[in-house]
Predicted model as a PDB file, atoms N, CA, C, CB and O in Angstrom, pLDDT in the B-factor column:
MODEL        1                                                                  
ATOM      1  N   MET A   1      43.056 233.657  39.436  1.00 91.00           N  
ATOM      2  CA  MET A   1      43.019 232.227  39.632  1.00 91.00           C  
ATOM      3  C   MET A   1      42.485 231.867  41.028  1.00 91.00           C  
ATOM      4  CB  MET A   1      44.408 231.639  39.426  1.00 91.00           C  
ATOM      5  O   MET A   1      41.648 230.977  41.176  1.00 91.00           O  
ATOM      6  N   ILE A   2      42.990 232.581  42.046  1.00 91.00           N  
ATOM      7  CA  ILE A   2      42.528 232.323  43.416  1.00 91.00           C  
ATOM      8  C   ILE A   2      41.061 232.704  43.562  1.00 91.00           C  
ATOM      9  CB  ILE A   2      43.385 233.103  44.438  1.00 91.00           C  
ATOM     10  O   ILE A   2      40.307 232.048  44.282  1.00 91.00           O  
ATOM     11  N   GLU A   3      40.659 233.781  42.866  1.00 93.00           N  
ATOM     12  CA  GLU A   3      39.262 234.213  42.943  1.00 93.00           C  
ATOM     13  C   GLU A   3      38.326 233.163  42.370  1.00 93.00           C  
ATOM     14  CB  GLU A   3      39.072 235.536  42.207  1.00 93.00           C  
ATOM     15  O   GLU A   3      37.235 232.949  42.898  1.00 93.00           O  
ATOM     16  N   ILE A   4      38.740 232.509  41.300  1.00 95.00           N  
ATOM     17  CA  ILE A   4      37.897 231.478  40.680  1.00 95.00           C  
ATOM     18  C   ILE A   4      37.744 230.288  41.622  1.00 95.00           C  
ATOM     19  CB  ILE A   4      38.498 231.017  39.325  1.00 95.00           C  
ATOM     20  O   ILE A   4      36.647 229.752  41.781  1.00 95.00           O  
ATOM     21  N   VAL A   5      38.834 229.882  42.238  1.00 95.00           N  
ATOM     22  CA  VAL A   5      38.785 228.762  43.188  1.00 95.00           C  
ATOM     23  C   VAL A   5      37.892 229.110  44.374  1.00 95.00           C  
ATOM     24  CB  VAL A   5      40.207 228.398  43.679  1.00 95.00           C  
ATOM     25  O   VAL A   5      37.088 228.287  44.810  1.00 95.00           O  
ATOM     26  N   LEU A   6      38.030 230.320  44.895  1.00 95.00           N  
ATOM     27  CA  LEU A   6      37.194 230.732  46.028  1.00 95.00           C  
ATOM     28  C   LEU A   6      35.725 230.831  45.644  1.00 95.00           C  
ATOM     29  CB  LEU A   6      37.671 232.069  46.576  1.00 95.00           C  
ATOM     30  O   LEU A   6      34.849 230.484  46.436  1.00 95.00           O  
ATOM     31  N   ASN A   7      35.452 231.309  44.420  1.00 96.00           N  
ATOM     32  CA  ASN A   7      34.059 231.388  43.964  1.00 96.00           C  
ATOM     33  C   ASN A   7      33.440 230.003  43.823  1.00 96.00           C  
ATOM     34  CB  ASN A   7      33.977 232.131  42.627  1.00 96.00           C  
ATOM     35  O   ASN A   7      32.295 229.794  44.225  1.00 96.00           O  
ATOM     36  N   VAL A   8      34.177 229.063  43.262  1.00 97.00           N  
ATOM     37  CA  VAL A   8      33.668 227.698  43.120  1.00 97.00           C  
ATOM     38  C   VAL A   8      33.451 227.073  44.498  1.00 97.00           C  
ATOM     39  CB  VAL A   8      34.642 226.834  42.282  1.00 97.00           C  
ATOM     40  O   VAL A   8      32.429 226.431  44.739  1.00 97.00           O  
ATOM     41  N   LEU A   9      34.416 227.263  45.399  1.00 97.00           N  
ATOM     42  CA  LEU A   9      34.283 226.739  46.755  1.00 97.00           C  
ATOM     43  C   LEU A   9      33.105 227.374  47.482  1.00 97.00           C  
ATOM     44  CB  LEU A   9      35.569 226.972  47.541  1.00 97.00           C  
ATOM     45  O   LEU A   9      32.417 226.710  48.258  1.00 97.00           O  
ATOM     46  N   LEU A  10      32.874 228.654  47.233  1.00 97.00           N  
ATOM     47  CA  LEU A  10      31.750 229.347  47.854  1.00 97.00           C  
ATOM     48  C   LEU A  10      30.416 228.778  47.375  1.00 97.00           C  
ATOM     49  CB  LEU A  10      31.821 230.845  47.554  1.00 97.00           C  
ATOM     50  O   LEU A  10      29.502 228.583  48.176  1.00 97.00           O  
ATOM     51  N   VAL A  11      30.303 228.516  46.093  1.00 97.00           N  
ATOM     52  CA  VAL A  11      29.062 227.948  45.551  1.00 97.00           C  
ATOM     53  C   VAL A  11      28.830 226.546  46.102  1.00 97.00           C  
ATOM     54  CB  VAL A  11      29.108 227.914  44.009  1.00 97.00           C  
ATOM     55  O   VAL A  11      27.713 226.205  46.491  1.00 97.00           O  
ATOM     56  N   LEU A  12      29.888 225.731  46.134  1.00 98.00           N  
ATOM     57  CA  LEU A  12      29.742 224.363  46.641  1.00 98.00           C  
ATOM     58  C   LEU A  12      29.368 224.341  48.122  1.00 98.00           C  
ATOM     59  CB  LEU A  12      31.034 223.582  46.424  1.00 98.00           C  
ATOM     60  O   LEU A  12      28.495 223.577  48.532  1.00 98.00           O  
ATOM     61  N   THR A  13      30.024 225.175  48.919  1.00 98.00           N  
ATOM     62  CA  THR A  13      29.692 225.202  50.347  1.00 98.00           C  
ATOM     63  C   THR A  13      28.306 225.787  50.594  1.00 98.00           C  
ATOM     64  CB  THR A  13      30.736 226.007  51.116  1.00 98.00           C  
ATOM     65  O   THR A  13      27.628 225.391  51.543  1.00 98.00           O  
ATOM     66  N   SER A  14      27.880 226.722  49.752  1.00 98.00           N  
ATOM     67  CA  SER A  14      26.536 227.277  49.900  1.00 98.00           C  
ATOM     68  C   SER A  14      25.480 226.205  49.661  1.00 98.00           C  
ATOM     69  CB  SER A  14      26.329 228.449  48.933  1.00 98.00           C  
ATOM     70  O   SER A  14      24.522 226.087  50.426  1.00 98.00           O  
ATOM     71  N   LEU A  15      25.658 225.427  48.601  1.00 98.00           N  
ATOM     72  CA  LEU A  15      24.703 224.356  48.311  1.00 98.00           C  
ATOM     73  C   LEU A  15      24.734 223.281  49.393  1.00 98.00           C  
ATOM     74  CB  LEU A  15      25.000 223.732  46.944  1.00 98.00           C  
ATOM     75  O   LEU A  15      23.691 222.759  49.787  1.00 98.00           O  
ATOM     76  N   LEU A  16      25.932 222.952  49.872  1.00 97.00           N  
ATOM     77  CA  LEU A  16      26.048 221.953  50.925  1.00 97.00           C  
ATOM     78  C   LEU A  16      25.415 222.440  52.227  1.00 97.00           C  
ATOM     79  CB  LEU A  16      27.512 221.599  51.155  1.00 97.00           C  
ATOM     80  O   LEU A  16      24.800 221.655  52.950  1.00 97.00           O  
ATOM     81  N   LEU A  17      25.563 223.723  52.528  1.00 97.00           N  
ATOM     82  CA  LEU A  17      24.924 224.273  53.733  1.00 97.00           C  
ATOM     83  C   LEU A  17      23.406 224.205  53.650  1.00 97.00           C  
ATOM     84  CB  LEU A  17      25.361 225.719  53.951  1.00 97.00           C  
ATOM     85  O   LEU A  17      22.739 223.911  54.643  1.00 97.00           O  
ATOM     86  N   ILE A  18      22.865 224.473  52.482  1.00 97.00           N  
ATOM     87  CA  ILE A  18      21.413 224.393  52.312  1.00 97.00           C  
ATOM     88  C   ILE A  18      20.935 222.976  52.609  1.00 97.00           C  
ATOM     89  CB  ILE A  18      21.000 224.814  50.879  1.00 97.00           C  
ATOM     90  O   ILE A  18      19.962 222.779  53.337  1.00 97.00           O  
ATOM     91  N   VAL A  19      21.623 221.997  52.043  1.00 96.00           N  
ATOM     92  CA  VAL A  19      21.229 220.597  52.256  1.00 96.00           C  
ATOM     93  C   VAL A  19      21.392 220.201  53.721  1.00 96.00           C  
ATOM     94  CB  VAL A  19      22.064 219.659  51.361  1.00 96.00           C  
ATOM     95  O   VAL A  19      20.507 219.569  54.296  1.00 96.00           O  
ATOM     96  N   LEU A  20      22.515 220.568  54.320  1.00 95.00           N  
ATOM     97  CA  LEU A  20      22.765 220.182  55.709  1.00 95.00           C  
ATOM     98  C   LEU A  20      21.772 220.818  56.675  1.00 95.00           C  
ATOM     99  CB  LEU A  20      24.176 220.562  56.106  1.00 95.00           C  
ATOM    100  O   LEU A  20      21.330 220.171  57.624  1.00 95.00           O  
ATOM    101  N   ILE A  21      21.424 222.060  56.445  1.00 94.00           N  
ATOM    102  CA  ILE A  21      20.467 222.731  57.328  1.00 94.00           C  
ATOM    103  C   ILE A  21      19.079 222.114  57.187  1.00 94.00           C  
ATOM    104  CB  ILE A  21      20.412 224.240  57.019  1.00 94.00           C  
ATOM    105  O   ILE A  21      18.347 221.987  58.169  1.00 94.00           O  
ATOM    106  N   LEU A  22      18.723 221.735  55.971  1.00 94.00           N  
ATOM    107  CA  LEU A  22      17.422 221.095  55.784  1.00 94.00           C  
ATOM    108  C   LEU A  22      17.369 219.701  56.398  1.00 94.00           C  
ATOM    109  CB  LEU A  22      17.094 221.015  54.310  1.00 94.00           C  
ATOM    110  O   LEU A  22      16.285 219.224  56.736  1.00 94.00           O  
ATOM    111  N   LEU A  23      18.494 219.049  56.547  1.00 91.00           N  
ATOM    112  CA  LEU A  23      18.518 217.717  57.146  1.00 91.00           C  
ATOM    113  C   LEU A  23      18.385 217.741  58.664  1.00 91.00           C  
ATOM    114  CB  LEU A  23      19.792 217.014  56.770  1.00 91.00           C  
ATOM    115  O   LEU A  23      18.042 216.726  59.269  1.00 91.00           O  
ATOM    116  N   HIS A  24      18.650 218.882  59.283  1.00 86.00           N  
ATOM    117  CA  HIS A  24      18.548 218.972  60.741  1.00 86.00           C  
ATOM    118  C   HIS A  24      17.108 218.768  61.186  1.00 86.00           C  
ATOM    119  CB  HIS A  24      19.073 220.330  61.241  1.00 86.00           C  
ATOM    120  O   HIS A  24      16.155 219.145  60.504  1.00 86.00           O  
ATOM    121  N   ARG A  25      16.994 218.163  62.346  1.00 79.00           N  
ATOM    122  CA  ARG A  25      15.674 217.939  62.915  1.00 79.00           C  
ATOM    123  C   ARG A  25      15.253 219.172  63.697  1.00 79.00           C  
ATOM    124  CB  ARG A  25      15.662 216.684  63.817  1.00 79.00           C  
ATOM    125  O   ARG A  25      15.937 219.594  64.629  1.00 79.00           O  
ATOM    126  N   GLY A  26      14.145 219.732  63.316  1.00 75.00           N  
ATOM    127  CA  GLY A  26      13.619 220.896  64.011  1.00 75.00           C  
ATOM    128  C   GLY A  26      12.523 220.494  64.967  1.00 75.00           C  
ATOM    129  O   GLY A  26      12.384 219.320  65.311  1.00 75.00           O  
ATOM    130  N   LYS A  27      11.749 221.463  65.394  1.00 68.00           N  
ATOM    131  CA  LYS A  27      10.648 221.173  66.306  1.00 68.00           C  
ATOM    132  C   LYS A  27       9.580 220.316  65.637  1.00 68.00           C  
ATOM    133  CB  LYS A  27      10.032 222.468  66.818  1.00 68.00           C  
ATOM    134  O   LYS A  27       8.936 219.496  66.290  1.00 68.00           O  
ATOM    135  N   GLY A  28       9.395 220.507  64.338  1.00 61.00           N  
ATOM    136  CA  GLY A  28       8.367 219.759  63.624  1.00 61.00           C  
ATOM    137  C   GLY A  28       8.872 218.489  62.972  1.00 61.00           C  
ATOM    138  O   GLY A  28       8.118 217.844  62.244  1.00 61.00           O  
ATOM    139  N   GLY A  29      10.094 218.111  63.200  1.00 58.00           N  
ATOM    140  CA  GLY A  29      10.617 216.890  62.610  1.00 58.00           C  
ATOM    141  C   GLY A  29      11.557 217.158  61.462  1.00 58.00           C  
ATOM    142  O   GLY A  29      12.611 216.527  61.382  1.00 58.00           O  
ATOM    143  N   GLY A  30      11.216 218.076  60.563  1.00 57.00           N  
ATOM    144  CA  GLY A  30      12.084 218.437  59.451  1.00 57.00           C  
ATOM    145  C   GLY A  30      12.226 217.336  58.428  1.00 57.00           C  
ATOM    146  O   GLY A  30      11.531 216.321  58.481  1.00 57.00           O  
ATOM    147  N   LEU A  31      13.117 217.545  57.515  1.00 60.00           N  
ATOM    148  CA  LEU A  31      13.349 216.566  56.467  1.00 60.00           C  
ATOM    149  C   LEU A  31      14.118 215.356  56.970  1.00 60.00           C  
ATOM    150  CB  LEU A  31      14.092 217.202  55.324  1.00 60.00           C  
ATOM    151  O   LEU A  31      14.100 214.303  56.332  1.00 60.00           O  
ATOM    152  N   SER A  32      14.794 215.491  58.109  1.00 57.00           N  
ATOM    153  CA  SER A  32      15.573 214.364  58.619  1.00 57.00           C  
ATOM    154  C   SER A  32      14.668 213.212  59.047  1.00 57.00           C  
ATOM    155  CB  SER A  32      16.444 214.811  59.794  1.00 57.00           C  
ATOM    156  O   SER A  32      15.120 212.068  59.094  1.00 57.00           O  
ATOM    157  N   SER A  33      13.422 213.481  59.355  1.00 60.00           N  
ATOM    158  CA  SER A  33      12.509 212.411  59.743  1.00 60.00           C  
ATOM    159  C   SER A  33      12.169 211.514  58.562  1.00 60.00           C  
ATOM    160  CB  SER A  33      11.236 212.993  60.338  1.00 60.00           C  
ATOM    161  O   SER A  33      11.764 210.367  58.752  1.00 60.00           O  
ATOM    162  N   MET A  34      12.331 212.028  57.340  1.00 63.00           N  
ATOM    163  CA  MET A  34      12.078 211.209  56.158  1.00 63.00           C  
ATOM    164  C   MET A  34      13.189 210.187  55.945  1.00 63.00           C  
ATOM    165  CB  MET A  34      11.935 212.092  54.920  1.00 63.00           C  
ATOM    166  O   MET A  34      12.963 209.160  55.305  1.00 63.00           O  
ATOM    167  N   PHE A  35      14.374 210.447  56.466  1.00 64.00           N  
ATOM    168  CA  PHE A  35      15.524 209.578  56.244  1.00 64.00           C  
ATOM    169  C   PHE A  35      15.898 208.811  57.497  1.00 64.00           C  
ATOM    170  CB  PHE A  35      16.709 210.387  55.764  1.00 64.00           C  
ATOM    171  O   PHE A  35      17.083 208.680  57.805  1.00 64.00           O  
ATOM    172  N   GLY A  36      14.926 208.308  58.221  1.00 61.00           N  
ATOM    173  CA  GLY A  36      15.217 207.493  59.391  1.00 61.00           C  
ATOM    174  C   GLY A  36      15.324 208.273  60.671  1.00 61.00           C  
ATOM    175  O   GLY A  36      15.805 207.731  61.667  1.00 61.00           O  
ATOM    176  N   GLY A  37      14.903 209.510  60.699  1.00 56.00           N  
ATOM    177  CA  GLY A  37      14.962 210.300  61.917  1.00 56.00           C  
ATOM    178  C   GLY A  37      13.938 209.869  62.940  1.00 56.00           C  
ATOM    179  O   GLY A  37      14.093 210.159  64.126  1.00 56.00           O  
ATOM    180  N   ALA A  38      12.885 209.178  62.506  1.00 55.00           N  
ATOM    181  CA  ALA A  38      11.843 208.747  63.435  1.00 55.00           C  
ATOM    182  C   ALA A  38      12.370 207.695  64.401  1.00 55.00           C  
ATOM    183  CB  ALA A  38      10.640 208.198  62.668  1.00 55.00           C  
ATOM    184  O   ALA A  38      11.951 207.653  65.558  1.00 55.00           O  
ATOM    185  N   ALA A  39      13.275 206.852  63.945  1.00 53.00           N  
ATOM    186  CA  ALA A  39      13.837 205.816  64.820  1.00 53.00           C  
ATOM    187  C   ALA A  39      14.719 206.431  65.895  1.00 53.00           C  
ATOM    188  CB  ALA A  39      14.643 204.797  64.001  1.00 53.00           C  
ATOM    189  O   ALA A  39      14.729 205.964  67.034  1.00 53.00           O  
ATOM    190  N   SER A  40      15.458 207.474  65.543  1.00 51.00           N  
ATOM    191  CA  SER A  40      16.343 208.090  66.531  1.00 51.00           C  
ATOM    192  C   SER A  40      15.593 209.047  67.449  1.00 51.00           C  
ATOM    193  CB  SER A  40      17.471 208.829  65.832  1.00 51.00           C  
ATOM    194  O   SER A  40      16.115 209.433  68.495  1.00 51.00           O  
ATOM    195  N   SER A  41      14.376 209.435  67.072  1.00 52.00           N  
ATOM    196  CA  SER A  41      13.633 210.358  67.923  1.00 52.00           C  
ATOM    197  C   SER A  41      13.121 209.676  69.191  1.00 52.00           C  
ATOM    198  CB  SER A  41      12.469 210.956  67.151  1.00 52.00           C  
ATOM    199  O   SER A  41      12.815 210.345  70.178  1.00 52.00           O  
ATOM    200  N   SER A  42      13.028 208.338  69.161  1.00 52.00           N  
ATOM    201  CA  SER A  42      12.569 207.644  70.356  1.00 52.00           C  
ATOM    202  C   SER A  42      13.657 207.589  71.425  1.00 52.00           C  
ATOM    203  CB  SER A  42      12.114 206.235  70.001  1.00 52.00           C  
ATOM    204  O   SER A  42      13.356 207.377  72.599  1.00 52.00           O  
ATOM    205  N   LEU A  43      14.899 207.776  71.039  1.00 51.00           N  
ATOM    206  CA  LEU A  43      16.000 207.777  72.004  1.00 51.00           C  
ATOM    207  C   LEU A  43      16.089 209.138  72.676  1.00 51.00           C  
ATOM    208  CB  LEU A  43      17.342 207.423  71.315  1.00 51.00           C  
ATOM    209  O   LEU A  43      15.790 210.162  72.063  1.00 51.00           O  
ATOM    210  N   SER A  44      16.498 209.144  73.932  1.00 49.00           N  
ATOM    211  CA  SER A  44      16.640 210.426  74.624  1.00 49.00           C  
ATOM    212  C   SER A  44      17.991 211.036  74.272  1.00 49.00           C  
ATOM    213  CB  SER A  44      16.499 210.251  76.166  1.00 49.00           C  
ATOM    214  O   SER A  44      18.985 210.318  74.164  1.00 49.00           O  
ATOM    215  N   GLY A  45      18.038 212.346  74.093  1.00 54.00           N  
ATOM    216  CA  GLY A  45      19.279 213.025  73.728  1.00 54.00           C  
ATOM    217  C   GLY A  45      19.557 212.927  72.240  1.00 54.00           C  
ATOM    218  O   GLY A  45      18.773 212.345  71.491  1.00 54.00           O  
ATOM    219  N   SER A  46      20.680 213.501  71.813  1.00 67.00           N  
ATOM    220  CA  SER A  46      20.994 213.441  70.401  1.00 67.00           C  
ATOM    221  C   SER A  46      21.778 212.199  70.078  1.00 67.00           C  
ATOM    222  CB  SER A  46      21.760 214.664  69.975  1.00 67.00           C  
ATOM    223  O   SER A  46      22.569 211.703  70.881  1.00 67.00           O  
ATOM    224  N   SER A  47      21.541 211.714  68.894  1.00 86.00           N  
ATOM    225  CA  SER A  47      22.246 210.525  68.456  1.00 86.00           C  
ATOM    226  C   SER A  47      23.608 210.908  67.887  1.00 86.00           C  
ATOM    227  CB  SER A  47      21.419 209.757  67.413  1.00 86.00           C  
ATOM    228  O   SER A  47      23.934 212.088  67.759  1.00 86.00           O  
ATOM    229  N   VAL A  48      24.376 209.913  67.557  1.00 90.00           N  
ATOM    230  CA  VAL A  48      25.692 210.142  66.968  1.00 90.00           C  
ATOM    231  C   VAL A  48      25.545 210.802  65.607  1.00 90.00           C  
ATOM    232  CB  VAL A  48      26.475 208.821  66.843  1.00 90.00           C  
ATOM    233  O   VAL A  48      26.364 211.636  65.221  1.00 90.00           O  
ATOM    234  N   VAL A  49      24.507 210.429  64.887  1.00 89.00           N  
ATOM    235  CA  VAL A  49      24.280 210.997  63.567  1.00 89.00           C  
ATOM    236  C   VAL A  49      23.995 212.494  63.670  1.00 89.00           C  
ATOM    237  CB  VAL A  49      23.119 210.277  62.866  1.00 89.00           C  
ATOM    238  O   VAL A  49      24.507 213.281  62.874  1.00 89.00           O  
ATOM    239  N   GLU A  50      23.186 212.885  64.642  1.00 89.00           N  
ATOM    240  CA  GLU A  50      22.884 214.299  64.833  1.00 89.00           C  
ATOM    241  C   GLU A  50      24.130 215.088  65.226  1.00 89.00           C  
ATOM    242  CB  GLU A  50      21.803 214.467  65.895  1.00 89.00           C  
ATOM    243  O   GLU A  50      24.333 216.208  64.758  1.00 89.00           O  
ATOM    244  N   LYS A  51      24.956 214.506  66.081  1.00 92.00           N  
ATOM    245  CA  LYS A  51      26.188 215.186  66.490  1.00 92.00           C  
ATOM    246  C   LYS A  51      27.133 215.358  65.306  1.00 92.00           C  
ATOM    247  CB  LYS A  51      26.887 214.404  67.613  1.00 92.00           C  
ATOM    248  O   LYS A  51      27.733 216.419  65.135  1.00 92.00           O  
ATOM    249  N   ASN A  52      27.263 214.314  64.490  1.00 93.00           N  
ATOM    250  CA  ASN A  52      28.115 214.418  63.309  1.00 93.00           C  
ATOM    251  C   ASN A  52      27.549 215.395  62.295  1.00 93.00           C  
ATOM    252  CB  ASN A  52      28.292 213.055  62.666  1.00 93.00           C  
ATOM    253  O   ASN A  52      28.303 216.108  61.632  1.00 93.00           O  
ATOM    254  N   LEU A  53      26.235 215.437  62.169  1.00 94.00           N  
ATOM    255  CA  LEU A  53      25.599 216.398  61.271  1.00 94.00           C  
ATOM    256  C   LEU A  53      25.843 217.822  61.752  1.00 94.00           C  
ATOM    257  CB  LEU A  53      24.091 216.123  61.164  1.00 94.00           C  
ATOM    258  O   LEU A  53      26.078 218.724  60.948  1.00 94.00           O  
ATOM    259  N   ASN A  54      25.786 218.020  63.060  1.00 93.00           N  
ATOM    260  CA  ASN A  54      26.090 219.338  63.624  1.00 93.00           C  
ATOM    261  C   ASN A  54      27.531 219.742  63.350  1.00 93.00           C  
ATOM    262  CB  ASN A  54      25.827 219.346  65.127  1.00 93.00           C  
ATOM    263  O   ASN A  54      27.799 220.881  62.967  1.00 93.00           O  
ATOM    264  N   ARG A  55      28.456 218.813  63.547  1.00 95.00           N  
ATOM    265  CA  ARG A  55      29.871 219.109  63.309  1.00 95.00           C  
ATOM    266  C   ARG A  55      30.137 219.427  61.847  1.00 95.00           C  
ATOM    267  CB  ARG A  55      30.739 217.937  63.749  1.00 95.00           C  
ATOM    268  O   ARG A  55      30.881 220.356  61.533  1.00 95.00           O  
ATOM    269  N   LEU A  56      29.531 218.657  60.954  1.00 96.00           N  
ATOM    270  CA  LEU A  56      29.719 218.891  59.526  1.00 96.00           C  
ATOM    271  C   LEU A  56      29.126 220.234  59.104  1.00 96.00           C  
ATOM    272  CB  LEU A  56      29.087 217.757  58.715  1.00 96.00           C  
ATOM    273  O   LEU A  56      29.692 220.928  58.259  1.00 96.00           O  
ATOM    274  N   THR A  57      28.000 220.594  59.686  1.00 97.00           N  
ATOM    275  CA  THR A  57      27.379 221.875  59.370  1.00 97.00           C  
ATOM    276  C   THR A  57      28.247 223.038  59.851  1.00 97.00           C  
ATOM    277  CB  THR A  57      25.983 221.959  59.999  1.00 97.00           C  
ATOM    278  O   THR A  57      28.423 224.019  59.129  1.00 97.00           O  
ATOM    279  N   VAL A  58      28.782 222.933  61.051  1.00 97.00           N  
ATOM    280  CA  VAL A  58      29.637 223.997  61.588  1.00 97.00           C  
ATOM    281  C   VAL A  58      30.917 224.121  60.768  1.00 97.00           C  
ATOM    282  CB  VAL A  58      29.977 223.726  63.069  1.00 97.00           C  
ATOM    283  O   VAL A  58      31.358 225.233  60.477  1.00 97.00           O  
ATOM    284  N   PHE A  59      31.519 222.990  60.392  1.00 97.00           N  
ATOM    285  CA  PHE A  59      32.728 223.022  59.576  1.00 97.00           C  
ATOM    286  C   PHE A  59      32.452 223.655  58.207  1.00 97.00           C  
ATOM    287  CB  PHE A  59      33.288 221.605  59.403  1.00 97.00           C  
ATOM    288  O   PHE A  59      33.242 224.466  57.725  1.00 97.00           O  
ATOM    289  N   THR A  60      31.339 223.283  57.591  1.00 97.00           N  
ATOM    290  CA  THR A  60      30.983 223.848  56.288  1.00 97.00           C  
ATOM    291  C   THR A  60      30.713 225.342  56.403  1.00 97.00           C  
ATOM    292  CB  THR A  60      29.754 223.133  55.706  1.00 97.00           C  
ATOM    293  O   THR A  60      31.093 226.111  55.520  1.00 97.00           O  
ATOM    294  N   ALA A  61      30.062 225.756  57.478  1.00 97.00           N  
ATOM    295  CA  ALA A  61      29.802 227.179  57.687  1.00 97.00           C  
ATOM    296  C   ALA A  61      31.098 227.952  57.907  1.00 97.00           C  
ATOM    297  CB  ALA A  61      28.865 227.377  58.879  1.00 97.00           C  
ATOM    298  O   ALA A  61      31.216 229.100  57.479  1.00 97.00           O  
ATOM    299  N   ALA A  62      32.065 227.333  58.570  1.00 98.00           N  
ATOM    300  CA  ALA A  62      33.356 227.992  58.776  1.00 98.00           C  
ATOM    301  C   ALA A  62      34.109 228.164  57.463  1.00 98.00           C  
ATOM    302  CB  ALA A  62      34.208 227.194  59.762  1.00 98.00           C  
ATOM    303  O   ALA A  62      34.708 229.212  57.221  1.00 98.00           O  
ATOM    304  N   VAL A  63      34.079 227.138  56.614  1.00 97.00           N  
ATOM    305  CA  VAL A  63      34.722 227.239  55.295  1.00 97.00           C  
ATOM    306  C   VAL A  63      34.029 228.303  54.461  1.00 97.00           C  
ATOM    307  CB  VAL A  63      34.693 225.877  54.557  1.00 97.00           C  
ATOM    308  O   VAL A  63      34.688 229.074  53.763  1.00 97.00           O  
ATOM    309  N   TRP A  64      32.700 228.350  54.528  1.00 97.00           N  
ATOM    310  CA  TRP A  64      31.919 229.346  53.791  1.00 97.00           C  
ATOM    311  C   TRP A  64      32.295 230.756  54.250  1.00 97.00           C  
ATOM    312  CB  TRP A  64      30.400 229.103  53.984  1.00 97.00           C  
ATOM    313  O   TRP A  64      32.459 231.658  53.428  1.00 97.00           O  
ATOM    314  N   THR A  65      32.429 230.942  55.562  1.00 97.00           N  
ATOM    315  CA  THR A  65      32.788 232.252  56.116  1.00 97.00           C  
ATOM    316  C   THR A  65      34.186 232.673  55.681  1.00 97.00           C  
ATOM    317  CB  THR A  65      32.705 232.225  57.644  1.00 97.00           C  
ATOM    318  O   THR A  65      34.405 233.834  55.334  1.00 97.00           O  
ATOM    319  N   VAL A  66      35.125 231.745  55.697  1.00 97.00           N  
ATOM    320  CA  VAL A  66      36.485 232.057  55.258  1.00 97.00           C  
ATOM    321  C   VAL A  66      36.490 232.451  53.787  1.00 97.00           C  
ATOM    322  CB  VAL A  66      37.421 230.857  55.492  1.00 97.00           C  
ATOM    323  O   VAL A  66      37.207 233.373  53.399  1.00 97.00           O  
ATOM    324  N   CYS A  67      35.707 231.772  52.973  1.00 96.00           N  
ATOM    325  CA  CYS A  67      35.617 232.115  51.539  1.00 96.00           C  
ATOM    326  C   CYS A  67      35.048 233.516  51.351  1.00 96.00           C  
ATOM    327  CB  CYS A  67      34.742 231.088  50.786  1.00 96.00           C  
ATOM    328  O   CYS A  67      35.547 234.278  50.524  1.00 96.00           O  
ATOM    329  N   ILE A  68      34.020 233.861  52.100  1.00 97.00           N  
ATOM    330  CA  ILE A  68      33.413 235.190  51.998  1.00 97.00           C  
ATOM    331  C   ILE A  68      34.421 236.265  52.374  1.00 97.00           C  
ATOM    332  CB  ILE A  68      32.168 235.290  52.896  1.00 97.00           C  
ATOM    333  O   ILE A  68      34.564 237.261  51.666  1.00 97.00           O  
ATOM    334  N   VAL A  69      35.124 236.064  53.493  1.00 96.00           N  
ATOM    335  CA  VAL A  69      36.094 237.064  53.954  1.00 96.00           C  
ATOM    336  C   VAL A  69      37.254 237.178  52.963  1.00 96.00           C  
ATOM    337  CB  VAL A  69      36.627 236.698  55.362  1.00 96.00           C  
ATOM    338  O   VAL A  69      37.687 238.285  52.643  1.00 96.00           O  
ATOM    339  N   ALA A  70      37.752 236.056  52.481  1.00 96.00           N  
ATOM    340  CA  ALA A  70      38.870 236.062  51.533  1.00 96.00           C  
ATOM    341  C   ALA A  70      38.475 236.747  50.224  1.00 96.00           C  
ATOM    342  CB  ALA A  70      39.345 234.623  51.254  1.00 96.00           C  
ATOM    343  O   ALA A  70      39.255 237.522  49.670  1.00 96.00           O  
ATOM    344  N   LEU A  71      37.286 236.469  49.735  1.00 95.00           N  
ATOM    345  CA  LEU A  71      36.832 237.132  48.516  1.00 95.00           C  
ATOM    346  C   LEU A  71      36.653 238.624  48.737  1.00 95.00           C  
ATOM    347  CB  LEU A  71      35.527 236.515  48.029  1.00 95.00           C  
ATOM    348  O   LEU A  71      36.957 239.422  47.851  1.00 95.00           O  
ATOM    349  N   GLY A  72      36.165 239.006  49.902  1.00 95.00           N  
ATOM    350  CA  GLY A  72      36.026 240.429  50.204  1.00 95.00           C  
ATOM    351  C   GLY A  72      37.357 241.136  50.238  1.00 95.00           C  
ATOM    352  O   GLY A  72      37.482 242.260  49.752  1.00 95.00           O  
ATOM    353  N   ILE A  73      38.353 240.487  50.810  1.00 95.00           N  
ATOM    354  CA  ILE A  73      39.694 241.091  50.866  1.00 95.00           C  
ATOM    355  C   ILE A  73      40.305 241.168  49.475  1.00 95.00           C  
ATOM    356  CB  ILE A  73      40.618 240.285  51.806  1.00 95.00           C  
ATOM    357  O   ILE A  73      40.881 242.190  49.103  1.00 95.00           O  
ATOM    358  N   LEU A  74      40.181 240.081  48.696  1.00 94.00           N  
ATOM    359  CA  LEU A  74      40.769 240.069  47.360  1.00 94.00           C  
ATOM    360  C   LEU A  74      40.115 241.078  46.412  1.00 94.00           C  
ATOM    361  CB  LEU A  74      40.665 238.682  46.773  1.00 94.00           C  
ATOM    362  O   LEU A  74      40.800 241.714  45.610  1.00 94.00           O  
ATOM    363  N   LEU A  75      38.813 241.221  46.503  1.00 92.00           N  
ATOM    364  CA  LEU A  75      38.117 242.109  45.596  1.00 92.00           C  
ATOM    365  C   LEU A  75      38.246 243.578  46.008  1.00 92.00           C  
ATOM    366  CB  LEU A  75      36.663 241.720  45.521  1.00 92.00           C  
ATOM    367  O   LEU A  75      38.060 244.476  45.187  1.00 92.00           O  
ATOM    368  N   LYS A  76      38.565 243.816  47.279  1.00 89.00           N  
ATOM    369  CA  LYS A  76      38.738 245.199  47.736  1.00 89.00           C  
ATOM    370  C   LYS A  76      40.034 245.784  47.247  1.00 89.00           C  
ATOM    371  CB  LYS A  76      38.685 245.275  49.245  1.00 89.00           C  
ATOM    372  O   LYS A  76      40.124 246.988  47.004  1.00 89.00           O  
ATOM    373  N   VAL A  77      41.037 244.953  47.100  1.00 75.00           N  
ATOM    374  CA  VAL A  77      42.374 245.436  46.680  1.00 75.00           C  
ATOM    375  C   VAL A  77      42.429 245.687  45.207  1.00 75.00           C  
ATOM    376  CB  VAL A  77      43.456 244.441  47.057  1.00 75.00           C  
ATOM    377  O   VAL A  77      43.470 246.092  44.689  1.00 75.00           O  
TER     378      VAL A  77                                                      
ENDMDL                                                                          
END                                                                             
């Protein structure tokens, strides 16, 4: 039962990480420029949206890592 929950959570966080990473603004603008990133690029420094996107990405990556480690421990036993 726990393995099924962890597997579902792993799939959801994996898909969310893909989307969040693609939304980040890179050197070339990235996909975030399509969703209003051009307006925030004129401001110096990172905007609040970029900071929140960074925090959400780090949190999702941490949940993903915990799922990987937990599944590894459960499947090893």
